[in-house]
N, CA, C and O atoms as a Tinker XYZ file with bonds, in Angstrom:
   352  protein
     1  N      0.798000   -1.194000    0.000000    73     2
     2  CA     0.000000    0.000000    0.000000    64     1     3
     3  C      0.844000    1.263000    0.000000    63     2     4     5
     4  O      0.517000    2.234000   -0.682000    81     3
     5  N      1.934000    1.251000    0.765000    73     3     6
     6  CA     2.777000    2.441000    0.805000    64     5     7
     7  C      3.834000    2.354000   -0.279000    63     6     8     9
     8  O      4.214000    1.270000   -0.722000    81     7
     9  N      4.288000    3.497000   -0.684000    73     7    10
    10  CA     5.293000    3.551000   -1.736000    64     9    11
    11  C      6.668000    3.325000   -1.117000    63    10    12    13
    12  O      6.950000    3.808000   -0.021000    81    11
    13  N      7.517000    2.591000   -1.824000    73    11    14
    14  CA     8.846000    2.326000   -1.288000    64    13    15
    15  C      9.658000    3.610000   -1.266000    63    14    16    17
    16  O      9.632000    4.362000   -2.240000    81    15
    17  N     10.388000    3.887000   -0.172000    73    15    18
    18  CA    11.114000    5.144000   -0.035000    64    17    19
    19  C     12.333000    5.260000   -0.939000    63    18    20    21
    20  O     12.832000    6.367000   -1.141000    81    19
    21  N     12.833000    4.145000   -1.494000    73    19    22
    22  CA    14.038000    4.215000   -2.312000    64    21    23
    23  C     13.766000    4.616000   -3.755000    63    22    24    25
    24  O     14.713000    4.832000   -4.511000    81    23
    25  N     12.506000    4.722000   -4.164000    73    23    26
    26  CA    12.157000    5.112000   -5.527000    64    25    27
    27  C     11.759000    6.587000   -5.514000    63    26    28    29
    28  O     10.685000    6.932000   -5.021000    81    27
    29  N     12.622000    7.468000   -6.057000    73    27    30
    30  CA    12.262000    8.892000   -6.086000    64    29    31
    31  C     11.153000    9.145000   -7.103000    63    30    32    33
    32  O     11.188000    8.622000   -8.217000    81    31
    33  N     10.188000    9.938000   -6.717000    73    31    34
    34  CA     9.088000   10.289000   -7.619000    64    33    35
    35  C      9.380000   11.619000   -8.276000    63    34    36    37
    36  O      9.907000   12.541000   -7.652000    81    35
    37  N      9.028000   11.702000   -9.550000    73    35    38
    38  CA     9.149000   12.979000  -10.252000    64    37    39
    39  C      8.017000   13.896000   -9.820000    63    38    40    41
    40  O      6.909000   13.433000   -9.550000    81    39
    41  N      8.284000   15.179000   -9.754000    73    39    42
    42  CA     7.192000   16.088000   -9.410000    64    41    43
    43  C      6.154000   16.114000  -10.534000    63    42    44    45
    44  O      6.497000   16.075000  -11.716000    81    43
    45  N      4.911000   16.179000  -10.152000    73    43    46
    46  CA     3.837000   16.219000  -11.145000    64    45    47
    47  C      3.791000   17.585000  -11.807000    63    46    48    49
    48  O      3.535000   17.689000  -13.006000    81    47
    49  N      4.039000   18.632000  -11.029000    73    47    50
    50  CA     4.060000   19.987000  -11.575000    64    49    51
    51  C      5.513000   20.348000  -11.871000    63    50    52    53
    52  O      6.322000   20.544000  -10.964000    81    51
    53  N      5.818000   20.431000  -13.153000    73    51    54
    54  CA     7.158000   20.793000  -13.588000    64    53    55
    55  C      7.093000   22.149000  -14.290000    63    54    56    57
    56  O      6.012000   22.586000  -14.683000    81    55
    57  N      8.221000   22.812000  -14.452000    73    55    58
    58  CA     8.196000   24.100000  -15.179000    64    57    59
    59  C      7.608000   23.979000  -16.581000    63    58    60    61
    60  O      6.909000   24.884000  -17.039000    81    59
    61  N      7.885000   22.867000  -17.268000    73    59    62
    62  CA     7.340000   22.703000  -18.614000    64    61    63
    63  C      5.822000   22.587000  -18.563000    63    62    64    65
    64  O      5.132000   23.126000  -19.428000    81    63
    65  N      5.299000   21.896000  -17.569000    73    63    66
    66  CA     3.849000   21.757000  -17.456000    64    65    67
    67  C      3.189000   23.076000  -17.082000    63    66    68    69
    68  O      2.040000   23.315000  -17.455000    81    67
    69  N      3.884000   23.925000  -16.360000    73    67    70
    70  CA     3.356000   25.258000  -16.047000    64    69    71
    71  C      3.254000   26.077000  -17.335000    63    70    72    73
    72  O      2.261000   26.771000  -17.553000    81    71
    73  N      4.275000   25.997000  -18.186000    73    71    74
    74  CA     4.247000   26.712000  -19.470000    64    73    75
    75  C      3.116000   26.173000  -20.338000    63    74    76    77
    76  O      2.416000   26.948000  -20.990000    81    75
    77  N      2.926000   24.858000  -20.356000    73    75    78
    78  CA     1.834000   24.254000  -21.120000    64    77    79
    79  C      0.498000   24.791000  -20.627000    63    78    80    81
    80  O     -0.367000   25.158000  -21.423000    81    79
    81  N      0.337000   24.835000  -19.319000    73    79    82
    82  CA    -0.903000   25.353000  -18.746000    64    81    83
    83  C     -1.142000   26.808000  -19.108000    63    82    84    85
    84  O     -2.271000   27.203000  -19.398000    81    83
    85  N     -0.087000   27.603000  -19.092000    73    83    86
    86  CA    -0.221000   29.019000  -19.463000    64    85    87
    87  C     -0.598000   29.171000  -20.932000    63    86    88    89
    88  O     -1.413000   30.025000  -21.283000    81    87
    89  N     -0.008000   28.348000  -21.787000    73    87    90
    90  CA    -0.336000   28.406000  -23.214000    64    89    91
    91  C     -1.819000   28.125000  -23.454000    63    90    92    93
    92  O     -2.418000   28.687000  -24.370000    81    91
    93  N     -2.403000   27.268000  -22.643000    73    91    94
    94  CA    -3.813000   26.938000  -22.806000    64    93    95
    95  C     -4.732000   27.904000  -22.058000    63    94    96    97
    96  O     -5.891000   28.073000  -22.437000    81    95
    97  N     -4.232000   28.530000  -21.013000    73    95    98
    98  CA    -5.044000   29.393000  -20.165000    64    97    99
    99  C     -5.157000   30.820000  -20.706000    63    98   100   101
   100  O     -6.206000   31.448000  -20.559000    81    99
   101  N     -4.112000   31.334000  -21.320000    73    99   102
   102  CA    -4.083000   32.729000  -21.781000    64   101   103
   103  C     -5.201000   33.036000  -22.786000    63   102   104   105
   104  O     -5.891000   34.040000  -22.606000    81   103
   105  N     -5.419000   32.227000  -23.834000    73   103   106
   106  CA    -6.516000   32.548000  -24.757000    64   105   107
   107  C     -7.886000   32.500000  -24.085000    63   106   108   109
   108  O     -8.776000   33.285000  -24.411000    81   107
   109  N     -8.041000   31.580000  -23.152000    73   107   110
   110  CA    -9.297000   31.456000  -22.422000    64   109   111
   111  C     -9.601000   32.744000  -21.666000    63   110   112   113
   112  O    -10.717000   33.258000  -21.736000    81   111
   113  N     -8.623000   33.257000  -20.955000    73   111   114
   114  CA    -8.804000   34.498000  -20.193000    64   113   115
   115  C     -9.015000   35.682000  -21.131000    63   114   116   117
   116  O     -9.848000   36.549000  -20.867000    81   115
   117  N     -8.262000   35.715000  -22.224000    73   115   118
   118  CA    -8.375000   36.836000  -23.162000    64   117   119
   119  C     -9.784000   36.943000  -23.735000    63   118   120   121
   120  O    -10.284000   38.049000  -23.941000    81   119
   121  N    -10.428000   35.810000  -23.994000    73   119   122
   122  CA   -11.779000   35.853000  -24.545000    64   121   123
   123  C    -12.839000   36.083000  -23.469000    63   122   124   125
   124  O    -13.911000   36.608000  -23.769000    81   123
   125  N    -12.561000   35.701000  -22.229000    73   123   126
   126  CA   -13.528000   35.946000  -21.157000    64   125   127
   127  C    -13.523000   37.395000  -20.683000    63   126   128   129
   128  O    -14.519000   37.865000  -20.133000    81   127
   129  N    -12.430000   38.100000  -20.885000    73   127   130
   130  CA   -12.308000   39.489000  -20.452000    64   129   131
   131  C    -12.908000   40.386000  -21.540000    63   130   132   133
   132  O    -12.179000   41.075000  -22.254000    81   131
   133  N    -14.210000   40.374000  -21.660000    73   131   134
   134  CA   -14.925000   41.051000  -22.742000    64   133   135
   135  C    -14.715000   42.556000  -22.707000    63   134   136   137
   136  O    -14.649000   43.192000  -23.760000    81   135
   137  N    -14.608000   43.139000  -21.520000    73   135   138
   138  CA   -14.432000   44.587000  -21.414000    64   137   139
   139  C    -13.185000   45.099000  -22.113000    63   138   140   141
   140  O    -13.109000   46.278000  -22.458000    81   139
   141  N    -12.208000   44.230000  -22.326000    73   139   142
   142  CA   -10.973000   44.668000  -22.983000    64   141   143
   143  C    -11.131000   44.832000  -24.498000    63   142   144   145
   144  O    -10.342000   45.537000  -25.127000    81   143
   145  N    -12.140000   44.189000  -25.084000    73   143   146
   146  CA   -12.280000   44.275000  -26.538000    64   145   147
   147  C    -13.692000   44.646000  -27.000000    63   146   148   149
   148  O    -13.974000   44.571000  -28.196000    81   147
   149  N    -14.565000   45.037000  -26.111000    73   147   150
   150  CA   -15.929000   45.416000  -26.492000    64   149   151
   151  C    -15.968000   46.881000  -26.912000    63   150   152   153
   152  O    -16.556000   47.723000  -26.234000    81   151
   153  N    -15.330000   47.166000  -28.042000    73   151   154
   154  CA   -15.300000   48.533000  -28.577000    64   153   155
   155  C    -15.096000   48.460000  -30.082000    63   154   156   157
   156  O    -14.787000   47.397000  -30.620000    81   155
   157  N    -15.267000   49.570000  -30.749000    73   155   158
   158  CA   -15.123000   49.578000  -32.212000    64   157   159
   159  C    -13.794000   50.156000  -32.673000    63   158   160   161
   160  O    -13.332000   49.834000  -33.768000    81   159
   161  N    -13.174000   50.998000  -31.867000    73   159   162
   162  CA   -11.896000   51.612000  -32.260000    64   161   163
   163  C    -10.757000   50.971000  -31.503000    63   162   164   165
   164  O    -10.951000   50.617000  -30.340000    81   163
   165  N     -9.606000   50.800000  -32.066000    73   163   166
   166  CA    -9.166000   51.204000  -33.395000    64   165   167
   167  C     -9.599000   50.204000  -34.474000    63   166   168   169
   168  O     -9.669000   48.998000  -34.241000    81   167
   169  N     -9.879000   50.731000  -35.625000    73   167   170
   170  CA   -10.258000   49.876000  -36.742000    64   169   171
   171  C     -9.014000   49.442000  -37.511000    63   170   172   173
   172  O     -8.009000   50.151000  -37.551000    81   171
   173  N     -9.105000   48.275000  -38.112000    73   171   174
   174  CA    -8.022000   47.746000  -38.944000    64   173   175
   175  C     -8.608000   47.440000  -40.312000    63   174   176   177
   176  O     -9.483000   46.581000  -40.427000    81   175
   177  N     -8.151000   48.114000  -41.336000    73   175   178
   178  CA    -8.662000   48.055000  -42.710000    64   177   179
   179  C    -10.194000   48.091000  -42.748000    63   178   180   181
   180  O    -10.828000   47.355000  -43.505000    81   179
   181  N    -10.765000   48.950000  -41.926000    73   179   182
   182  CA   -12.209000   49.148000  -41.899000    64   181   183
   183  C    -12.975000   48.162000  -41.036000    63   182   184   185
   184  O    -14.200000   48.238000  -40.950000    81   183
   185  N    -12.269000   47.235000  -40.393000    73   183   186
   186  CA   -12.925000   46.236000  -39.546000    64   185   187
   187  C    -12.870000   46.723000  -38.097000    63   186   188   189
   188  O    -11.790000   47.044000  -37.600000    81   187
   189  N    -14.008000   46.784000  -37.415000    73   187   190
   190  CA   -14.008000   47.231000  -36.022000    64   189   191
   191  C    -13.121000   46.342000  -35.131000    63   190   192   193
   192  O    -12.947000   45.150000  -35.385000    81   191
   193  N    -12.582000   46.952000  -34.106000    73   191   194
   194  CA   -11.662000   46.272000  -33.188000    64   193   195
   195  C    -12.246000   44.977000  -32.643000    63   194   196   197
   196  O    -11.551000   43.965000  -32.558000    81   195
   197  N    -13.527000   45.010000  -32.274000    73   195   198
   198  CA   -14.179000   43.831000  -31.697000    64   197   199
   199  C    -13.968000   42.603000  -32.579000    63   198   200   201
   200  O    -13.676000   41.527000  -32.058000    81   199
   201  N    -14.106000   42.730000  -33.880000    73   199   202
   202  CA   -14.028000   41.584000  -34.786000    64   201   203
   203  C    -12.588000   41.172000  -35.069000    63   202   204   205
   204  O    -12.264000   39.985000  -35.025000    81   203
   205  N    -11.712000   42.151000  -35.362000    73   203   206
   206  CA   -10.360000   41.733000  -35.710000    64   205   207
   207  C     -9.591000   41.241000  -34.495000    63   206   208   209
   208  O     -8.681000   40.426000  -34.642000    81   207
   209  N     -9.927000   41.709000  -33.304000    73   207   210
   210  CA    -9.299000   41.215000  -32.077000    64   209   211
   211  C     -9.647000   39.741000  -31.861000    63   210   212   213
   212  O     -8.779000   38.935000  -31.527000    81   211
   213  N    -10.918000   39.396000  -32.052000    73   211   214
   214  CA   -11.317000   37.999000  -31.892000    64   213   215
   215  C    -10.685000   37.111000  -32.947000    63   214   216   217
   216  O    -10.282000   35.988000  -32.643000    81   215
   217  N    -10.592000   37.581000  -34.159000    73   215   218
   218  CA    -9.973000   36.778000  -35.217000    64   217   219
   219  C     -8.477000   36.613000  -34.972000    63   218   220   221
   220  O     -7.906000   35.567000  -35.281000    81   219
   221  N     -7.849000   37.634000  -34.424000    73   219   222
   222  CA    -6.438000   37.527000  -34.057000    64   221   223
   223  C     -6.248000   36.436000  -33.004000    63   222   224   225
   224  O     -5.287000   35.668000  -33.064000    81   223
   225  N     -7.166000   36.373000  -32.044000    73   223   226
   226  CA    -7.062000   35.346000  -31.002000    64   225   227
   227  C     -7.325000   33.948000  -31.532000    63   226   228   229
   228  O     -6.853000   32.975000  -30.942000    81   227
   229  N     -8.063000   33.817000  -32.622000    73   227   230
   230  CA    -8.221000   32.500000  -33.245000    64   229   231
   231  C     -6.852000   32.002000  -33.703000    63   230   232   233
   232  O     -6.498000   30.844000  -33.481000    81   231
   233  N     -6.094000   32.879000  -34.339000    73   231   234
   234  CA    -4.762000   32.500000  -34.805000    64   233   235
   235  C     -3.798000   32.282000  -33.639000    63   234   236   237
   236  O     -3.052000   31.303000  -33.620000    81   235
   237  N     -3.816000   33.195000  -32.669000    73   235   238
   238  CA    -2.932000   33.060000  -31.511000    64   237   239
   239  C     -3.246000   31.805000  -30.704000    63   238   240   241
   240  O     -2.336000   31.127000  -30.226000    81   239
   241  N     -4.522000   31.500000  -30.555000    73   239   242
   242  CA    -4.918000   30.298000  -29.815000    64   241   243
   243  C     -4.430000   29.039000  -30.520000    63   242   244   245
   244  O     -4.007000   28.079000  -29.875000    81   243
   245  N     -4.493000   29.050000  -31.832000    73   243   246
   246  CA    -3.991000   27.914000  -32.596000    64   245   247
   247  C     -2.498000   27.730000  -32.367000    63   246   248   249
   248  O     -2.034000   26.616000  -32.123000    81   247
   249  N     -1.748000   28.823000  -32.444000    73   247   250
   250  CA    -0.301000   28.741000  -32.233000    64   249   251
   251  C      0.044000   28.307000  -30.810000    63   250   252   253
   252  O      0.945000   27.494000  -30.608000    81   251
   253  N     -0.666000   28.843000  -29.835000    73   251   254
   254  CA    -0.407000   28.477000  -28.450000    64   253   255
   255  C     -0.786000   27.024000  -28.154000    63   254   256   257
   256  O     -0.107000   26.351000  -27.380000    81   255
   257  N     -1.859000   26.547000  -28.763000    73   255   258
   258  CA    -2.260000   25.151000  -28.577000    64   257   259
   259  C     -1.254000   24.214000  -29.239000    63   258   260   261
   260  O     -0.920000   23.171000  -28.677000    81   259
   261  N     -0.771000   24.573000  -30.415000    73   259   262
   262  CA     0.261000   23.769000  -31.075000    64   261   263
   263  C      1.534000   23.728000  -30.236000    63   262   264   265
   264  O      2.165000   22.679000  -30.103000    81   263
   265  N      1.903000   24.863000  -29.676000    73   263   266
   266  CA     3.089000   24.930000  -28.815000    64   265   267
   267  C      2.897000   24.059000  -27.579000    63   266   268   269
   268  O      3.800000   23.317000  -27.194000    81   267
   269  N      1.725000   24.147000  -26.959000    73   267   270
   270  CA     1.445000   23.329000  -25.779000    64   269   271
   271  C      1.518000   21.845000  -26.125000    63   270   272   273
   272  O      2.058000   21.058000  -25.347000    81   271
   273  N      0.991000   21.458000  -27.263000    73   271   274
   274  CA     1.021000   20.054000  -27.673000    64   273   275
   275  C      2.451000   19.573000  -27.894000    63   274   276   277
   276  O      2.819000   18.483000  -27.457000    81   275
   277  N      3.245000   20.381000  -28.566000    73   275   278
   278  CA     4.639000   19.988000  -28.801000    64   277   279
   279  C      5.421000   19.894000  -27.502000    63   278   280   281
   280  O      6.237000   18.987000  -27.334000    81   279
   281  N      5.182000   20.823000  -26.580000    73   279   282
   282  CA     5.840000   20.758000  -25.280000    64   281   283
   283  C      5.385000   19.524000  -24.506000    63   282   284   285
   284  O      6.189000   18.890000  -23.823000    81   283
   285  N      4.114000   19.185000  -24.606000    73   283   286
   286  CA     3.595000   17.995000  -23.931000    64   285   287
   287  C      4.254000   16.735000  -24.499000    63   286   288   289
   288  O      4.644000   15.840000  -23.749000    81   287
   289  N      4.375000   16.674000  -25.815000    73   287   290
   290  CA     5.036000   15.521000  -26.430000    64   289   291
   291  C      6.481000   15.409000  -25.964000    63   290   292   293
   292  O      6.954000   14.314000  -25.661000    81   291
   293  N      7.181000   16.536000  -25.904000    73   291   294
   294  CA     8.562000   16.547000  -25.434000    64   293   295
   295  C      8.640000   16.096000  -23.971000    63   294   296   297
   296  O      9.535000   15.338000  -23.597000    81   295
   297  N      7.709000   16.562000  -23.158000    73   295   298
   298  CA     7.669000   16.182000  -21.748000    64   297   299
   299  C      7.414000   14.684000  -21.600000    63   298   300   301
   300  O      8.048000   14.025000  -20.775000    81   299
   301  N      6.494000   14.146000  -22.391000    73   299   302
   302  CA     6.191000   12.718000  -22.311000    64   301   303
   303  C      7.367000   11.863000  -22.765000    63   302   304   305
   304  O      7.635000   10.815000  -22.179000    81   303
   305  N      8.071000   12.305000  -23.808000    73   303   306
   306  CA     9.265000   11.562000  -24.258000    64   305   307
   307  C     10.341000   11.581000  -23.179000    63   306   308   309
   308  O     10.998000   10.570000  -22.933000    81   307
   309  N     10.522000   12.737000  -22.536000    73   307   310
   310  CA    11.525000   12.846000  -21.482000    64   309   311
   311  C     11.158000   11.970000  -20.291000    63   310   312   313
   312  O     12.031000   11.327000  -19.706000    81   311
   313  N      9.893000   11.936000  -19.928000    73   311   314
   314  CA     9.452000   11.114000  -18.804000    64   313   315
   315  C      9.572000    9.636000  -19.116000    63   314   316   317
   316  O      9.969000    8.857000  -18.250000    81   315
   317  N      9.235000    9.228000  -20.343000    73   315   318
   318  CA     9.342000    7.811000  -20.679000    64   317   319
   319  C     10.801000    7.387000  -20.772000    63   318   320   321
   320  O     11.129000    6.230000  -20.510000    81   319
   321  N     11.677000    8.313000  -21.142000    73   319   322
   322  CA    13.115000    8.004000  -21.178000    64   321   323
   323  C     13.675000    7.806000  -19.792000    63   322   324   325
   324  O     14.550000    6.963000  -19.592000    81   323
   325  N     13.182000    8.573000  -18.822000    73   323   326
   326  CA    13.656000    8.431000  -17.437000    64   325   327
   327  C     13.113000    7.187000  -16.774000    63   326   328   329
   328  O     13.713000    6.669000  -15.832000    81   327
   329  N     11.979000    6.700000  -17.257000    73   327   330
   330  CA    11.343000    5.518000  -16.655000    64   329   331
   331  C     11.788000    4.233000  -17.320000    63   330   332   333
   332  O     11.171000    3.189000  -17.106000    81   331
   333  N     12.828000    4.276000  -18.111000    73   331   334
   334  CA    13.301000    3.070000  -18.765000    64   333   335
   335  C     12.448000    2.623000  -19.929000    63   334   336   337
   336  O     12.421000    1.442000  -20.274000    81   335
   337  N     11.750000    3.570000  -20.535000    73   335   338
   338  CA    10.947000    3.253000  -21.715000    64   337   339
   339  C      9.539000    2.796000  -21.403000    63   338   340   341
   340  O      8.798000    2.439000  -22.318000    81   339
   341  N      9.151000    2.796000  -20.158000    73   339   342
   342  CA     7.787000    2.389000  -19.827000    64   341   343
   343  C      6.888000    3.612000  -19.808000    63   342   344   345
   344  O      7.283000    4.700000  -19.388000    81   343
   345  N      5.672000    3.400000  -20.275000    73   343   346
   346  CA     4.707000    4.505000  -20.280000    64   345   347
   347  C      4.026000    4.593000  -18.921000    63   346   348   349
   348  O      3.835000    3.589000  -18.234000    81   347
   349  N      3.661000    5.829000  -18.547000    73   347   350
   350  CA     2.952000    6.008000  -17.282000    64   349   351
   351  C      1.481000    5.926000  -17.471000    63   350   352
   352  O      0.726000    6.055000  -16.507000    81   351
């Protein structure tokens, strides 16, 4: 039932996982904070700020999600390498 004391456990929260979490959390907060983009000025090529800001976040969210996924893959490869090739 108890874990053997001679086997060191890796921390569940690592700096890479914090970065992954931030990559996924930032777009969520940016879209929930409606007061920051509920306006028409400044316009970009005639498009009100409200619309082009949201479309910009579609692209940024895609890039941040791709980055989070790649970091997660790197983290999983590193963890499986430390565990002797066994998956957790």
